[in-house]
N, C-alpha and C positions, 0 to 999 in steps of 0.2 A: 705641224706647229712643234716647236720650238719650250719644252717645258721650265725650263729654264729661264729665260725670259718673261714667264709670267709668275704667277703668284694666284694659290687659291685664295678664296674667301676665305678662307680662316686663318692664312698667313696674313692674307691683309686686316684683317677684322684683328689681328695681334699688333702688328703694324703701327696701322692709324690709331689703336684704343678703344677703336668704338667696334658694336656689340654686329654683328651680323646682321642683325635686322634692321639694324640703324646702315649698313650697306644698302642689301636687300633696294633697303626705299629710297635711300641717295639713287639707284639705280632708275627706278621706277621714274620720279621726278625728273632726270636727266644733270644730280647734282654733282655726281659722279659714279661715269658707266660703264661697266664690265665692255669684256668683250662673252663670247661662247666660244669654249671647244669644239671646233665640229666636230671632233665623233660623237664624245661623249655627251658636249650641250649644256656640261660643268656653267659655271659662273667661274669667270677668271679676267686677272686683270693683267695687264701690263706692268711688266715691273717699273720700266720710263715714266708710265702712270703716279703710280705711283709716288716712288719719289718724287715728280716733281710737288703733287698732291702735300708729302711729307710736309716740305717747302713749306709752303704754302696758312695748313693748318696750325706750324711748329711757330709760326711767325705771329701768327694768331691764341696759339693759345699759349704761349710764352708772355704774353703781357697781359689774362685776366681768363685762363683757367677754370679756377675754381670760384670768380668775383660772383656774392649772390645780397643782395640791399635787404636790407634786415625790412620786415614790415610792422615789424611796432618796435616798440624800445626792447632793448632785452638785458636786465640784466646782473650783472656777474657777482658771485662774491668768490675773493679768492684765500685760501690758505697754503700756508708756508709759500707767501708770496715772492723772495728774495731780493731782486734788485728791478724787477717788474719785467723781463722778459716775454714770459709768456702774457701779463694782464698788455702789455704794450701793444704784445701783435693784436687779442684780440678787442682792442681797443679799434688798433687802425681797424678788424674786418665786421664795424658798425660798432662793437656789442658796448653795454659800458658796466663800469667794478665799482661799485655802489660798497663795497667795502676788501681791505685787503688784513691780511694778518702776519705778521712774521714777527719774529723775537728777534734778529739777525739789529742793532741799535745800526748799526753804519747802513744795511741793506734799508731797516725804515726810515732816514734821511735819509738817502734817495732818494727813493719813492714820492718823498712831501716835497724836497727841493726841484726833482720835475715837474711834477700834479700838486699842486699844495690843493688841488678842490677833492683828490682824494680823502677817502677818510680813511687810516693808515693804524689800526688796532694793534700798535705794539706788546708784545707781552708771547708769553707762554700761552701756549692756544689752547690748555686748559683750564686755565683762569680764567676764559670767558664763557657767556650763554649765546647764542645763535638766536636763538624759535624767536626773536622782533622781527628775523624777516622772511617769518614763514609767508607766503602767498603775496610777496616783492621782490623776490630771488630764481631768476629760471634757470642758473643754472650754477654748483658751485664747482670750483676747482682747485688741485691741488696737488703740487708736485710730492709726496711725503715722504718719506728715509724708505728705505730694503729692510727691515726689521720681519727677526720668525716670529711664529708665534708657539705657543705650549699649548697644543691639543686635546683639550679635555674628554674628544667624542670620536665621533665621524667625522661627526659637522661640525665646521668651525663656526659657533656664532659670536655674539658682538661683545658680549660679559667674556668673552675667553679671552680675543683683546686687549684685557683692558692691562692700559701701562705702555701700550705700543702707539705713535703719532698716524697708525691708518687708525687706529680704533676712535683718535678723536676725528682724525675726518669721513669715517663713518659717521661719526655722533653726531657731527654738526646735518652731514646732509639730513638725515634722521630726521635733526630738528627743524629742517629747512624744507624738505618734503619736493625740491626743486624737478622739476621734468627731466631734467641730463644734470650726470656729471661727470667730469673727467680729471683722472687720474694724471699721470706722468712721472716718467720713473728711467730708472734706466735697463737697457735689454735685458745686462744676468738675473733682473726678477722672474725672467721663463725658468730659471733653470736654480735658483737662490731657495737650500732646503729639498732640490729634486721636483720644482718644480711647489713644495706644497704648499709654501708659502700667496704663492700667486693663486692656487686653486685657497685655502683661507679667505684671503679678500674674496674671492667671488662669492662665496661660500654667504660671506655678511653681506653683500651687499641685497644679496636672493631674499637673505631672512630682515631685512629692513626696506625688502618692498621696493628693488631693482634689478632685470634684467643686465645681465653684462654684453655685450657685442664683441662679436671673433674681437680679441686680441690681439691690438696690430704692432710694429715695430716699424716707425717711419725713419727713412734716411734722411737728413736733411739737405744734403745735397739734393735732394730729390723734390726743392722747395723753395728754391731760387738762397740756398745760405752754399758761400766758399768753404764749406766744410766737412771734414766725414764725418759726422754723431750721428746716434741713433736714438732715438724713445720711443719706449713701450708707451701706448697711449692706452688704456683703461677708460669703458664706457659705458655708464648705468644709465638707461631708461626708466623710468616711472613703470611699471610695472600696469597703471590702468591706460598708457599709451600703447596702441597697437603702431608704432611706425620705427622705422631700421633707422638707425644713423649710419652714412654711407664717409669712410673718409676721404680726407680729400684726395683729387686726384693728383699722379706725382707730374710735374714739370719733364720735359724733354731737358730743355736744358741747361749745361753741368756747370756751373761760375767755379772761377779757378782764385787762385790770390790776389793773381795780378786784378782779379777787378773786386774784389776786396776792396786792398790799398791803393786803386789808380782811378782817376778816373774814368767815365766809360757809366754800363747800363745801370751796375745796381747802385752806384753815386756818383755827385755830379763834380765831384772833387779830390785831389788825393786826399789822404788821412792825414789828418790833420798832426801838428805835431806834440806830443806829450812827455809824460815822465816814464819811464820803467823803468827796470831792472835789468841789473848784468853779470854774464859768470863771473866767478872767479875764475884770474889768473891759467888757471892749470886746466880748466875745462875749458876757455877760451882757446888756446896752447892747442886740443884736441880737435873741436871742433871748427878750427879754422884751415885743416886737412881734408874737409867736409865737404862735396861739391855739393851743390843743387837737386834733391832729390836724392841723397844719399844718407849713407847713417854708418854704423862703427865698423860695418863688414867693409867699407871705402879704405880704412886706416892702417898702415902698413904691421905687418900679423904680430911682430912687439909690442907695440902701444896696443892692439887689439886687446891682448892679453892683462894689459898694465890696466885700461879702464876697462874693461867689463870682471877684472877679477876673474872670484868667484864661478859668476855666474857664464863666462867666455865656454865651460868643459857643461854645462846645462844645456836642454833641449831646448828651441825653440829658437824662435824668429830675433826675438826681442827686436820688434824694425823701430821701434821707437826710443832707442837709448841712443842718444849721439846723430839727433836726423837735424838735417839743416833740409826745409820744405823747398819746394819750386816756385818759380814764378805760373808754370803753366798746369797746376795742379790745386787740388783744392785741398783748402790746411788740413791735418790731420787733427782731433779734437781734443780741443782746451781742454786743461787742467784750471785748477785753484790756483796753482805757479805753474808756473811758466820754465824756470831751470830747476824742477825739479832731475833727477838725473835719468828714472825708469821713463819719462813725458815727455822728453828736449823738446825745443818744440822753435828751432831757429831761423832768424829773417837770410832770405834769398845771398842777399849779397854782401849783409855785414855780418860781421861775428855777437849775434848778441840774438835775448828774447825781445820778441812781439812788445810793443811797447801798450801800453794801455788803454787808448784810444785805437791800435792796429787789431788790441785784443777784443774790444768791441764793434770793429769791423764786421773782424771774421765773423762774428756773433748777429751778425747783421743790424745791431743798437743805429740809432742815426746820431750821428756826427753834437747832436746838441743835448741826448742826455748823458749828464753828468754824475758821474758817482760816488760817494763820500766816504770818505775814511782816508787812511794812509796805503798807499800805491799798493801794499799786499793786501791788504781789504777790498781796494778796486776789484785787480785781480780775482779773487774770490768770489764777490758778486755776479763779474760778468763770466768766468770760467766755471759758477754752478745753476745760469742762466738757460730757458730756455730758448734758443736761437726765435728775433722775433716774428722772420719771415717763415719760417714752420710755424708757431702762432699764429701768424694770422691765417693763415691757409688751413688749418683748426678752427681756426675761428667761423670763418667760411661757410666751414661743412656744420660747427654747430648754429649759423643762422638758419640756412636750407632746413638743418630739422624744425627748428619752433618755426620757421613761417611753415611746415607741414601742418605741426600740430596744432595752431594758431588758427589756420587757417582752417580746418578740419573741425576744431570747436566754435567753429561762427568766432567768440567775443575772447579777447584773449587773457582781458577781468575775468570773464563769470570761470574758465577754464584753471586761474593758476591759481584761483582763489580753491578749487573744488582742491585741491592738496591738502587743505585744513580735512576734509574726511578722507582722505588717504591712508 
């Protein structure tokens, strides 16, 4: 037997994304059969069989990998809601937003225009009390800013975080006592203040009665988003609940900029025309020389030095500068301003930033989701958003968790009211 033509049980498990026990069961049931290595009698798989099977489950998984139907109506209270990327994704997963708090007036107008029935609480979160939602909300979510704490002792408590927006996030959770809370942030939170900020957040949630699941950074490209964006997800489960939260499984298919802007699997039409900003002539002159998937190092040496200035002599690749995206790759992470020097995201064919609707497509907003305010305000709202498709897959994980919670408790009404005793 030539082993390069065969894969071990462990190798096949890793490739297919199924446990070894599942593969053993599939073998017994004739769903996906292994063969026996003649000397050791170990269970192995023909490489060709695995590749064929991968093609079948890839098609299936890319359609409905994480889908779970809600057994009850599950209500969301969202904080720091922005333009609604997270809320819309959770809605697509079958969750119901009962209230959303946001301080930015243009983002609030966006929310109201697109979802007139949503209860949008405009203004500073500090000015609102949320205890009326106790026993009526299953999930509190929020994309709180990353702010350092002043430590009063070895273990950080809720009061030690006063003056920060995470304090407000935790305060609302403490008032509402939902079964689960979900916070999202940038990957940089992992290393912020040498990790102390994140540990402080975990300590605070522990103090108010929540155990934090293992932290994960989810890559948007793994969740039907044509963009290399990463979001840190912080999940707290109320301590009286002995059920773990499972993060959404990653899709195998990676979508590209072409998938975002042209008719295909992600969208059923080409991206509609819309307003957008333009580069100044000095920048356009430089970017005209950059090929698709290229950046400042594709310029002649004299122009590299001219464009980069002092940064030319510093370390690091700075690959986001003077960057033109290619059709056949996912877009780099969008920012709040499409033309700023450190993070150019130039269109593949035309020397211009992406338009508002192109920006929205890359974040997987539907074309019907309209953004309020000036063009710069619209870019800001989109750039700050959680990609809708990523939020949807997180939503399915929440639904799965709550289905298990309420199935275990038998009656969802009795269970959610038990929050009053926590």
